[in-house]
N, C-alpha and C positions, 0 to 999 in steps of 0.2 A: 584061471579065468578071473577077470576083474569086471565087476558090474558097477555102474554109475547110475543112480537114481537121480533123475534130472527133472527140472521144471521150475516154474515160477515159485516165488515165496507163497507158502500156504498149501502147496499141492501135496505135501505129506511126505517129502523126501526122507526126512530123518526116520519117521515111524516105519516107513516101507523099508528102508535101508536096514534098519535094525532087524526087522521081521525076516528080510531075505538073508542076512548073515546068520541069524538064528537057525533057519531052515537048511542053509548050507554049511552050517558048522564051521564058520570062518569069521575073521576080523571084520569090524565094521568101523569106518572112519568118517566123520561129518566134515565136509569140505569147508564149512564155516570156521573150523579151527585154524585153518591156514590163512584166514584174513588178517591183515595188519590191523593194528589198533586204529590207525588213521582211516582205513576202510570201514571198520566197524562204527566209528565215530561219524563219518559222513552219512552212512545208512540211518544210524540212529537220529540224526538231524533232519532225515528226509531228503538228502542230497543224493542223487543217483550217481552211481560209479561210472567212471569212463573206461574205455578200453585201457588206457594206460594205468588206471588203478588195478584193472583186473589181471594184466599180463604176469605180474610177480606171483599173484594168488594161484592162477592157473599152473604156472610153472612149478610151484611148490607142491600142488596136488600131484602133477605128473611125477615129481621126483619120488613122492611117497608111493605112487603106483609102481614105479620101477623098482623100488625096494622090495615090494611084495613079490613082483615077478622074478627077481633075482633070487628070492628065497623060495620060489616055487610054491607060493601060497595063493590060494583063492581069497578074494577080498571084495567087500562092498564099499563103495565111497558114495558120497552125496555131493553134487555140485550143480548149480542151476544150469550151467552149460547152455546159456540162452542162444548162442550164435554157433553156426557151423564152424566158424574159425576158432572158437573156444574148444569145441569138440575135437577138432583136429589136433590141437595142442594136448589135450588129455589122452587122445587115442594114439598119436604119434605113429600112425600107420600099423599098430598092433591089431592083429586079428583076434586076439583074446580079450580085447576090451569091449564090452557091451554096454550100450546105454539103455535105460529103462525111463521112457518118457512118461511121466505122470500128467495127464492131460485133464484140465478142468474148465469149467465155464467161470467167467469173470464173476458171476453171482456166488458160486459155491467158494471160489477163493477168497472173496471179500468177506463173506460170513465166517470162514474159518479164521482169517486174519484178525477180525473183530474179537474173537474169543481167545486168541492166543496170548499167553503172558510169558514174561521172563525171556524175551527175544530182542535183540538189538534192532531188528528190521523194522522201520517205520512203515506201517500199512499204506501210507500215502504213496510209497514208491511202487506199488502194484502196477499202476498204469505204465510207469517207465519200463518195467520188466516186460509187460505184455507188448509194449511198442518195440523192444529190442528183441523178443523172441522170434527166432527163426525155427519154426516147428521142424523137427527132424522127419525125414521120409523113412519109408520102410528099409531102405538101404542102411540107415544110420542108427535106427533104435527099435526096441519094442515099446509100442504104444499102448497104454492102458488108461481107462477112464478112471478118474478118483471118485466117481459116483457109485462106488462099490464099498464093501468093508475092507479093511486092511488085509485080512485073511484072503478075500477073493482076489484082491489085487495080486497078492503074492502068488496064490495058485495060478492065476492067468500068466504071470510072468514065467513061472517055472515051466508051465505047459508050452508057451511060446518058445522058450529056450530049447526045449527037447526037439521042437520042429525045425529048428535052425541048423 
């Protein structure tokens, strides 16, 4: 099984992804590691990425997912996965790829971004991500509110996975 923690910047994808991987005793991979230097530079400068910027990034993550699948490994990835078309690339029709949508209000996300340090993402891009976001339906993802503790979020995700 492959889990992908998704959502806009500030939703807690990395923290939740790490905790899920820990609980599932599997590998964790942050999707940001697959961004090109050009993408990182654009985001650092507050320039929103285009679909053309994202396609190679998404394809690189998909290749890493396939490596885990070929090795018969469970793994957790993070990726904003803002649009259904992006999720379709990452899923590629695989029924064992499960998205975990970390849903939060703009106010909570802004507050988190204000206190985050050491990340290339310019907080001014939050609105661009919210504008781009196509929230996944129940057919696409397990949705959880980020207004819980990380441990509660992980518990909720694991409980919902059992019910699927």
